[in-house]
Backbone and ligand atoms as CSV (ligand in chain L), in Angstrom:
chain,resi,resn,atom,element,x,y,z
A,1,UNK,N,N,22.850,-2.743,-6.268
A,1,UNK,CA,C,22.365,-4.071,-6.616
A,1,UNK,C,C,22.651,-4.371,-8.079
A,2,UNK,N,N,22.984,-5.594,-8.391
A,2,UNK,CA,C,23.266,-5.971,-9.776
A,2,UNK,C,C,21.964,-6.082,-10.574
A,3,UNK,N,N,22.045,-5.640,-11.790
A,3,UNK,CA,C,20.872,-5.859,-12.630
A,3,UNK,C,C,20.894,-7.301,-13.087
A,4,UNK,N,N,19.691,-7.827,-13.282
A,4,UNK,CA,C,19.619,-9.245,-13.540
A,4,UNK,C,C,19.517,-9.545,-15.023
A,5,UNK,N,N,19.206,-8.525,-15.806
A,5,UNK,CA,C,19.013,-8.790,-17.231
A,5,UNK,C,C,19.359,-7.529,-17.978
A,6,UNK,N,N,19.043,-7.481,-19.245
A,6,UNK,CA,C,19.391,-6.295,-20.025
A,6,UNK,C,C,18.645,-5.084,-19.458
A,7,UNK,N,N,19.239,-3.914,-19.668
A,7,UNK,CA,C,18.684,-2.706,-19.054
A,7,UNK,C,C,17.237,-2.455,-19.426
A,8,UNK,N,N,16.825,-2.941,-20.604
A,8,UNK,CA,C,15.464,-2.646,-21.014
A,8,UNK,C,C,14.450,-3.713,-20.620
A,9,UNK,N,N,14.946,-4.801,-20.023
A,9,UNK,CA,C,14.043,-5.860,-19.592
A,9,UNK,C,C,13.131,-5.310,-18.511
A,10,UNK,N,N,11.937,-5.845,-18.454
A,10,UNK,CA,C,10.965,-5.380,-17.465
A,10,UNK,C,C,11.336,-5.948,-16.100
A,11,UNK,N,N,11.424,-5.072,-15.120
A,11,UNK,CA,C,11.777,-5.502,-13.777
A,11,UNK,C,C,10.696,-5.080,-12.806
A,12,UNK,N,N,10.433,-5.931,-11.862
A,12,UNK,CA,C,9.434,-5.548,-10.821
A,12,UNK,C,C,10.079,-5.688,-9.464
A,13,UNK,N,N,10.000,-4.627,-8.679
A,13,UNK,CA,C,10.632,-4.611,-7.368
A,13,UNK,C,C,9.591,-4.189,-6.315
A,14,UNK,N,N,9.486,-4.941,-5.269
A,14,UNK,CA,C,8.572,-4.615,-4.171
A,14,UNK,C,C,9.381,-4.521,-2.895
A,15,UNK,N,N,9.215,-3.417,-2.162
A,15,UNK,CA,C,9.934,-3.299,-0.895
A,15,UNK,C,C,9.022,-2.680,0.122
A,16,UNK,N,N,9.433,-2.842,1.374
A,16,UNK,CA,C,8.759,-2.134,2.451
A,16,UNK,C,C,9.764,-1.274,3.141
A,17,UNK,N,N,9.299,-0.275,3.878
A,17,UNK,CA,C,10.205,0.568,4.654
A,17,UNK,C,C,9.418,1.163,5.809
A,18,UNK,N,N,10.134,1.736,6.711
A,18,UNK,CA,C,9.545,2.332,7.911
A,18,UNK,C,C,9.544,3.833,7.808
A,19,UNK,N,N,8.405,4.419,8.011
A,19,UNK,CA,C,8.298,5.887,7.996
A,19,UNK,C,C,8.999,6.465,9.231
A,20,UNK,N,N,9.846,7.455,8.985
A,20,UNK,CA,C,10.671,7.979,10.094
A,20,UNK,C,C,10.092,9.255,10.736
A,21,UNK,N,N,9.058,9.819,10.118
A,21,UNK,CA,C,8.530,11.059,10.656
A,21,UNK,C,C,7.497,10.867,11.727
A,22,UNK,N,N,6.845,11.944,12.093
A,22,UNK,CA,C,5.808,11.816,13.136
A,22,UNK,C,C,4.479,11.461,12.450
A,23,UNK,N,N,3.660,10.690,13.147
A,23,UNK,CA,C,2.413,10.183,12.576
A,23,UNK,C,C,1.521,11.313,12.020
A,24,UNK,N,N,1.480,12.432,12.711
A,24,UNK,CA,C,0.599,13.514,12.292
A,24,UNK,C,C,0.983,14.113,10.932
A,25,UNK,N,N,2.227,13.934,10.512
A,25,UNK,CA,C,2.682,14.515,9.257
A,25,UNK,C,C,2.551,13.561,8.071
A,26,UNK,N,N,2.153,12.318,8.347
A,26,UNK,CA,C,2.209,11.291,7.311
A,26,UNK,C,C,1.366,11.637,6.082
A,27,UNK,N,N,0.169,12.173,6.312
A,27,UNK,CA,C,-0.685,12.521,5.177
A,27,UNK,C,C,-0.028,13.499,4.228
A,28,UNK,N,N,0.571,14.489,4.824
A,28,UNK,CA,C,1.248,15.517,4.060
A,28,UNK,C,C,2.475,14.992,3.333
A,29,UNK,N,N,3.250,14.192,4.047
A,29,UNK,CA,C,4.460,13.585,3.479
A,29,UNK,C,C,4.069,12.684,2.288
A,30,UNK,N,N,3.021,11.893,2.476
A,30,UNK,CA,C,2.600,10.972,1.435
A,30,UNK,C,C,2.158,11.723,0.168
A,31,UNK,N,N,1.409,12.819,0.360
A,31,UNK,CA,C,0.979,13.611,-0.786
A,31,UNK,C,C,2.160,14.169,-1.579
A,32,UNK,N,N,3.167,14.637,-0.846
A,32,UNK,CA,C,4.335,15.195,-1.495
A,32,UNK,C,C,5.096,14.110,-2.287
A,33,UNK,N,N,5.279,12.968,-1.634
A,33,UNK,CA,C,5.997,11.875,-2.314
A,33,UNK,C,C,5.266,11.433,-3.566
A,34,UNK,N,N,3.941,11.337,-3.425
A,34,UNK,CA,C,3.166,10.860,-4.555
A,34,UNK,C,C,3.186,11.865,-5.722
A,35,UNK,N,N,3.067,13.124,-5.399
A,35,UNK,CA,C,3.126,14.159,-6.457
A,35,UNK,C,C,4.464,14.070,-7.202
A,36,UNK,N,N,5.502,13.959,-6.468
A,36,UNK,CA,C,6.870,13.898,-7.042
A,36,UNK,C,C,7.023,12.587,-7.862
A,37,UNK,N,N,6.524,11.503,-7.309
A,37,UNK,CA,C,6.649,10.201,-7.992
A,37,UNK,C,C,5.901,10.171,-9.316
A,38,UNK,N,N,4.698,10.761,-9.287
A,38,UNK,CA,C,3.929,10.773,-10.553
A,38,UNK,C,C,4.715,11.506,-11.626
A,39,UNK,N,N,5.286,12.626,-11.210
A,39,UNK,CA,C,6.092,13.452,-12.131
A,39,UNK,C,C,7.282,12.668,-12.674
A,40,UNK,N,N,8.094,12.134,-11.771
A,40,UNK,CA,C,9.361,11.475,-12.142
A,40,UNK,C,C,9.127,10.138,-12.846
A,41,UNK,N,N,8.226,9.335,-12.303
A,41,UNK,CA,C,8.105,7.966,-12.813
A,41,UNK,C,C,7.529,7.918,-14.195
A,42,UNK,N,N,6.644,8.856,-14.506
A,42,UNK,CA,C,6.106,8.908,-15.868
A,42,UNK,C,C,7.188,9.106,-16.890
A,43,UNK,N,N,8.131,9.966,-16.555
A,43,UNK,CA,C,9.201,10.305,-17.503
A,43,UNK,C,C,10.063,9.112,-17.846
A,44,UNK,N,N,10.184,8.161,-16.944
A,44,UNK,CA,C,11.058,7.025,-17.178
A,44,UNK,C,C,10.290,5.702,-17.327
A,45,UNK,N,N,8.969,5.850,-17.468
A,45,UNK,CA,C,8.110,4.709,-17.746
A,45,UNK,C,C,8.084,3.696,-16.584
A,46,UNK,N,N,8.148,4.202,-15.384
A,46,UNK,CA,C,8.042,3.358,-14.213
A,46,UNK,C,C,6.598,3.460,-13.679
A,47,UNK,N,N,5.987,2.331,-13.430
A,47,UNK,CA,C,4.616,2.294,-12.920
A,47,UNK,C,C,4.584,1.562,-11.586
A,48,UNK,N,N,3.446,1.529,-10.951
A,48,UNK,CA,C,3.337,0.776,-9.677
A,48,UNK,C,C,2.413,1.491,-8.731
A,49,UNK,N,N,2.712,1.296,-7.442
A,49,UNK,CA,C,1.894,1.975,-6.424
A,49,UNK,C,C,2.704,2.179,-5.160
A,50,UNK,N,N,2.176,3.024,-4.340
A,50,UNK,CA,C,2.759,3.256,-3.009
A,50,UNK,C,C,1.607,3.310,-2.005
A,51,UNK,N,N,1.732,2.515,-0.968
A,51,UNK,CA,C,0.725,2.607,0.113
A,51,UNK,C,C,1.449,2.831,1.430
A,52,UNK,N,N,0.733,3.432,2.352
A,52,UNK,CA,C,1.323,3.695,3.671
A,52,UNK,C,C,0.277,3.329,4.728
A,53,UNK,N,N,0.728,2.798,5.789
A,53,UNK,CA,C,-0.166,2.536,6.910
A,53,UNK,C,C,0.601,2.068,8.100
A,54,UNK,N,N,0.162,2.458,9.263
A,54,UNK,CA,C,0.793,2.003,10.508
A,54,UNK,C,C,2.320,2.240,10.514
A,55,UNK,N,N,2.716,3.371,9.962
A,55,UNK,CA,C,4.122,3.726,9.982
A,55,UNK,C,C,5.002,2.939,9.005
A,56,UNK,N,N,4.367,2.274,8.068
A,56,UNK,CA,C,5.108,1.440,7.125
A,56,UNK,C,C,4.696,1.820,5.660
A,57,UNK,N,N,5.688,1.869,4.808
A,57,UNK,CA,C,5.402,2.046,3.367
A,57,UNK,C,C,5.538,0.688,2.675
A,58,UNK,N,N,4.734,0.512,1.653
A,58,UNK,CA,C,4.900,-0.636,0.761
A,58,UNK,C,C,4.823,-0.072,-0.650
A,59,UNK,N,N,5.836,-0.351,-1.424
A,59,UNK,CA,C,5.858,0.182,-2.782
A,59,UNK,C,C,6.209,-0.881,-3.797
A,60,UNK,N,N,5.532,-0.825,-4.910
A,60,UNK,CA,C,5.835,-1.684,-6.051
A,60,UNK,C,C,6.279,-0.780,-7.185
A,61,UNK,N,N,7.404,-1.107,-7.781
A,61,UNK,CA,C,7.933,-0.355,-8.905
A,61,UNK,C,C,8.187,-1.330,-10.058
A,62,UNK,N,N,7.698,-0.996,-11.236
A,62,UNK,CA,C,7.994,-1.837,-12.387
A,62,UNK,C,C,8.242,-1.007,-13.585
A,63,UNK,N,N,9.155,-1.490,-14.444
A,63,UNK,CA,C,9.512,-0.735,-15.613
A,63,UNK,C,C,10.862,-1.224,-16.148
A,64,UNK,N,N,11.462,-0.472,-17.086
A,64,UNK,CA,C,12.763,-0.859,-17.598
A,64,UNK,C,C,13.745,-1.005,-16.413
A,65,UNK,N,N,14.555,-2.056,-16.461
A,65,UNK,CA,C,15.404,-2.417,-15.341
A,65,UNK,C,C,16.259,-1.227,-14.832
A,66,UNK,N,N,16.824,-0.500,-15.757
A,66,UNK,CA,C,17.685,0.625,-15.370
A,66,UNK,C,C,16.900,1.721,-14.694
A,67,UNK,N,N,15.692,1.989,-15.217
A,67,UNK,CA,C,14.881,3.063,-14.618
A,67,UNK,C,C,14.429,2.666,-13.210
A,68,UNK,N,N,14.096,1.406,-13.018
A,68,UNK,CA,C,13.674,0.943,-11.676
A,68,UNK,C,C,14.865,1.057,-10.729
A,69,UNK,N,N,16.052,0.685,-11.211
A,69,UNK,CA,C,17.237,0.784,-10.358
A,69,UNK,C,C,17.510,2.221,-9.958
A,70,UNK,N,N,17.473,3.104,-10.937
A,70,UNK,CA,C,17.759,4.527,-10.650
A,70,UNK,C,C,16.748,5.118,-9.676
A,71,UNK,N,N,15.498,4.743,-9.875
A,71,UNK,CA,C,14.439,5.261,-8.985
A,71,UNK,C,C,14.669,4.724,-7.556
A,72,UNK,N,N,14.952,3.441,-7.495
A,72,UNK,CA,C,15.150,2.834,-6.171
A,72,UNK,C,C,16.373,3.395,-5.495
A,73,UNK,N,N,17.449,3.584,-6.226
A,73,UNK,CA,C,18.688,4.159,-5.655
A,73,UNK,C,C,18.381,5.569,-5.076
A,74,UNK,N,N,17.590,6.311,-5.786
A,74,UNK,CA,C,17.308,7.669,-5.330
A,74,UNK,C,C,16.426,7.657,-4.087
A,75,UNK,N,N,15.365,6.872,-4.107
A,75,UNK,CA,C,14.426,6.909,-3.018
A,75,UNK,C,C,14.995,6.187,-1.767
A,76,UNK,N,N,15.931,5.267,-1.983
A,76,UNK,CA,C,16.441,4.545,-0.816
A,76,UNK,C,C,17.280,5.431,0.105
A,77,UNK,N,N,17.760,6.543,-0.441
A,77,UNK,CA,C,18.524,7.483,0.384
A,77,UNK,C,C,17.663,8.549,1.050
A,78,UNK,N,N,16.368,8.442,0.842
A,78,UNK,CA,C,15.451,9.469,1.363
A,78,UNK,C,C,15.286,9.328,2.885
A,79,UNK,N,N,15.596,10.377,3.643
A,79,UNK,CA,C,15.515,10.275,5.101
A,79,UNK,C,C,14.102,10.161,5.666
A,80,UNK,N,N,13.082,10.282,4.813
A,80,UNK,CA,C,11.715,10.156,5.272
A,80,UNK,C,C,11.325,8.704,5.568
A,81,UNK,N,N,12.198,7.783,5.183
A,81,UNK,CA,C,11.979,6.369,5.551
A,81,UNK,C,C,13.301,5.685,5.780
A,82,UNK,N,N,13.261,4.506,6.380
A,82,UNK,CA,C,14.456,3.739,6.740
A,82,UNK,C,C,14.126,2.243,6.740
A,83,UNK,N,N,15.146,1.457,6.989
A,83,UNK,CA,C,14.958,-0.019,7.144
A,83,UNK,C,C,14.239,-0.615,5.911
A,84,UNK,N,N,14.760,-0.280,4.740
A,84,UNK,CA,C,14.158,-0.824,3.545
A,84,UNK,C,C,14.391,-2.326,3.453
A,85,UNK,N,N,13.347,-3.045,3.169
A,85,UNK,CA,C,13.461,-4.518,3.004
A,85,UNK,C,C,12.866,-4.884,1.646
A,86,UNK,N,N,13.690,-5.544,0.810
A,86,UNK,CA,C,13.177,-5.967,-0.504
A,86,UNK,C,C,12.380,-7.241,-0.311
A,87,UNK,N,N,11.169,-7.164,-0.762
A,87,UNK,CA,C,10.242,-8.301,-0.604
A,87,UNK,C,C,10.283,-9.190,-1.842
A,88,UNK,N,N,10.425,-8.551,-2.982
A,88,UNK,CA,C,10.477,-9.281,-4.231
A,88,UNK,C,C,11.180,-8.451,-5.258
A,89,UNK,N,N,12.022,-9.085,-6.083
A,89,UNK,CA,C,12.749,-8.313,-7.097
A,89,UNK,C,C,13.116,-9.282,-8.210
A,90,UNK,N,N,12.740,-8.917,-9.409
A,90,UNK,CA,C,13.134,-9.802,-10.525
A,90,UNK,C,C,12.519,-9.362,-11.820
A,91,UNK,N,N,12.823,-10.133,-12.860
A,91,UNK,CA,C,12.312,-9.843,-14.163
A,91,UNK,C,C,10.819,-10.190,-14.227
A,92,UNK,N,N,10.075,-9.397,-14.970
A,92,UNK,CA,C,8.642,-9.617,-15.093
A,92,UNK,C,C,8.286,-9.765,-16.556
A,93,UNK,N,N,7.299,-10.580,-16.831
A,93,UNK,CA,C,6.866,-10.778,-18.227
A,93,UNK,C,C,6.017,-9.617,-18.709
A,94,UNK,N,N,5.184,-9.124,-17.831
A,94,UNK,CA,C,4.311,-8.004,-18.192
A,94,UNK,C,C,4.016,-7.184,-16.959
A,95,UNK,N,N,3.509,-6.002,-17.178
A,95,UNK,CA,C,3.208,-5.110,-16.032
A,95,UNK,C,C,1.954,-5.554,-15.342
A,96,UNK,N,N,1.964,-5.408,-14.030
A,96,UNK,CA,C,0.732,-5.574,-13.246
A,96,UNK,C,C,-0.040,-4.276,-13.175
A,97,UNK,N,N,0.702,-3.173,-13.271
A,97,UNK,CA,C,0.109,-1.840,-13.163
A,97,UNK,C,C,0.482,-1.024,-14.373
A,98,UNK,N,N,-0.517,-0.496,-15.039
A,98,UNK,CA,C,-0.258,0.228,-16.306
A,98,UNK,C,C,0.034,1.687,-16.090
A,99,UNK,N,N,-0.193,2.133,-14.908
A,99,UNK,CA,C,-0.059,3.570,-14.678
A,99,UNK,C,C,0.539,3.765,-13.295
A,100,UNK,N,N,1.037,4.945,-13.082
A,100,UNK,CA,C,1.469,5.284,-11.727
A,100,UNK,C,C,0.262,5.960,-11.097
A,101,UNK,N,N,-0.695,5.112,-10.826
A,101,UNK,CA,C,-2.018,5.621,-10.494
A,101,UNK,C,C,-2.215,5.658,-8.993
A,102,UNK,N,N,-1.400,6.436,-8.327
A,102,UNK,CA,C,-1.464,6.456,-6.895
A,102,UNK,C,C,-2.229,7.657,-6.403
A,103,UNK,N,N,-3.330,7.410,-5.763
A,103,UNK,CA,C,-3.967,8.505,-5.018
A,103,UNK,C,C,-3.232,8.553,-3.704
A,104,UNK,N,N,-3.834,9.055,-2.715
A,104,UNK,CA,C,-3.235,8.954,-1.399
A,104,UNK,C,C,-3.768,7.684,-0.773
A,105,UNK,N,N,-2.908,6.700,-0.697
A,105,UNK,CA,C,-3.374,5.403,-0.190
A,105,UNK,C,C,-2.858,5.201,1.215
A,106,UNK,N,N,-3.729,5.371,2.119
A,106,UNK,CA,C,-3.378,5.093,3.501
A,106,UNK,C,C,-4.214,3.889,3.967
A,107,UNK,N,N,-3.557,2.894,4.437
A,107,UNK,CA,C,-4.235,1.701,4.877
A,107,UNK,C,C,-4.274,1.720,6.410
A,108,UNK,N,N,-5.436,1.848,6.951
A,108,UNK,CA,C,-5.553,1.904,8.400
A,108,UNK,C,C,-5.726,0.506,8.984
A,109,UNK,N,N,-5.812,0.464,10.261
A,109,UNK,CA,C,-5.948,-0.840,10.934
A,109,UNK,C,C,-7.286,-1.454,10.573
A,110,UNK,N,N,-8.296,-0.635,10.385
A,110,UNK,CA,C,-9.599,-1.180,9.988
A,110,UNK,C,C,-9.725,-1.115,8.460
A,111,UNK,N,N,-10.491,-1.995,7.921
A,111,UNK,CA,C,-10.697,-1.950,6.487
A,111,UNK,C,C,-9.639,-2.748,5.795
A,112,UNK,N,N,-9.951,-3.891,5.273
A,112,UNK,CA,C,-8.963,-4.739,4.630
A,112,UNK,C,C,-8.506,-4.088,3.312
A,113,UNK,N,N,-7.226,-3.934,3.153
A,113,UNK,CA,C,-6.731,-3.343,1.902
A,113,UNK,C,C,-6.921,-4.306,0.719
A,114,UNK,N,N,-7.390,-3.762,-0.336
A,114,UNK,CA,C,-7.457,-4.575,-1.554
A,114,UNK,C,C,-6.642,-3.873,-2.602
A,115,UNK,N,N,-5.533,-4.477,-2.973
A,115,UNK,CA,C,-4.614,-3.842,-3.903
A,115,UNK,C,C,-5.294,-3.581,-5.227
A,116,UNK,N,N,-6.265,-4.350,-5.573
A,116,UNK,CA,C,-6.929,-4.151,-6.872
A,116,UNK,C,C,-7.628,-2.787,-6.918
A,117,UNK,N,N,-7.914,-2.251,-5.738
A,117,UNK,CA,C,-8.542,-0.928,-5.718
A,117,UNK,C,C,-7.578,0.160,-6.157
A,118,UNK,N,N,-6.292,-0.139,-6.121
A,118,UNK,CA,C,-5.296,0.885,-6.437
A,118,UNK,C,C,-5.256,1.154,-7.927
A,119,UNK,N,N,-5.770,0.280,-8.717
A,119,UNK,CA,C,-5.639,0.445,-10.142
A,119,UNK,C,C,-6.851,-0.108,-10.836
A,120,UNK,N,N,-7.422,0.654,-11.706
A,120,UNK,CA,C,-8.627,0.222,-12.356
A,120,UNK,C,C,-8.366,-0.764,-13.501
A,121,UNK,N,N,-7.137,-0.958,-13.831
A,121,UNK,CA,C,-6.778,-1.744,-15.016
A,121,UNK,C,C,-6.689,-3.218,-14.768
A,122,UNK,N,N,-5.557,-3.794,-15.107
A,122,UNK,CA,C,-5.452,-5.226,-15.148
A,122,UNK,C,C,-5.122,-5.847,-13.789
A,123,UNK,N,N,-4.710,-4.987,-12.864
A,123,UNK,CA,C,-4.203,-5.580,-11.614
A,123,UNK,C,C,-5.312,-6.322,-10.881
A,124,UNK,N,N,-5.022,-7.491,-10.516
A,124,UNK,CA,C,-5.990,-8.291,-9.762
A,124,UNK,C,C,-5.279,-8.962,-8.617
A,125,UNK,N,N,-4.658,-8.123,-7.796
A,125,UNK,CA,C,-3.939,-8.698,-6.660
A,125,UNK,C,C,-4.715,-8.374,-5.402
A,126,UNK,N,N,-4.858,-9.294,-4.577
A,126,UNK,CA,C,-5.643,-9.072,-3.381
A,126,UNK,C,C,-4.702,-9.252,-2.167
A,127,UNK,N,N,-4.716,-8.270,-1.321
A,127,UNK,CA,C,-3.875,-8.382,-0.121
A,127,UNK,C,C,-4.681,-9.061,0.962
A,128,UNK,N,N,-4.061,-9.885,1.713
A,128,UNK,CA,C,-4.746,-10.505,2.861
A,128,UNK,C,C,-5.511,-11.723,2.436
L,1,LIG,C1,C,8.475,5.745,0.542
L,1,LIG,C2,C,8.998,6.629,-0.539
L,1,LIG,C3,C,8.721,6.324,-1.894
L,1,LIG,C4,C,9.171,7.105,-2.937
L,1,LIG,N1,N,8.921,6.780,-4.210
L,1,LIG,C5,C,9.404,7.496,-5.221
L,1,LIG,C6,C,9.158,7.131,-6.589
L,1,LIG,O1,O,8.554,6.122,-6.885
L,1,LIG,N2,N,9.690,7.943,-7.546
L,1,LIG,C7,C,10.417,9.067,-7.284
L,1,LIG,O2,O,10.841,9.716,-8.184
L,1,LIG,N3,N,10.643,9.421,-6.002
L,1,LIG,C8,C,10.156,8.681,-4.964
L,1,LIG,N4,N,10.391,9.077,-3.695
L,1,LIG,C9,C,11.020,10.403,-3.443
L,1,LIG,C10,C,12.523,10.307,-3.614
L,1,LIG,O3,O,13.100,9.808,-2.443
L,1,LIG,C11,C,13.107,11.718,-3.908
L,1,LIG,O4,O,12.686,12.612,-2.931
L,1,LIG,C12,C,12.657,12.244,-5.252
L,1,LIG,O5,O,12.736,11.268,-6.256
L,1,LIG,C13,C,13.534,13.436,-5.677
L,1,LIG,O6,O,13.118,13.845,-6.934
L,1,LIG,P1,P,13.761,15.158,-7.590
L,1,LIG,O7,O,15.227,14.890,-7.691
L,1,LIG,O8,O,13.077,15.254,-8.935
L,1,LIG,O9,O,13.402,16.310,-6.686
L,1,LIG,C14,C,9.954,8.266,-2.622
L,1,LIG,C15,C,10.227,8.562,-1.296
L,1,LIG,C16,C,9.766,7.758,-0.274
L,1,LIG,C17,C,10.075,8.121,1.163
């Protein structure tokens, strides 16, 4: 994908994808992905969140344009998910999420997800 601005401009990308594994393994898979993401994303100043539910991932990545691109390029080849759909992608004025503060976020059929619960900071996004 082409970068839309200078490499250091703040970029925010939101995509969804389909979990390819078996439902029983999702908890374990999610913990592994999150542990790795916390490690990697901190190093390149990428923040955001990852949630999973009903066999679908939803991830928001924000940070320097180049770092977001490299992260997305790497994770898009991951066989643990497929059918990636970009929901939103573009330059951002400021971060919505100050940290890669992902616990294990599994959104079940019951219980309305509130994205603001994902981050104690400035994020005030409400899903649904
Ligand atoms: C839904 C999903 C989201 C992911 N998100 C990230 C991420 O934000 N950052 C990251 O480094 N890896 C993420 N990964 C994992 C990458 O695909 C890849 O396994 C990892 O970056 C490899 O890191 P390593 O080269 O340091 O071992 C994600 C994988 C999946 C399936």
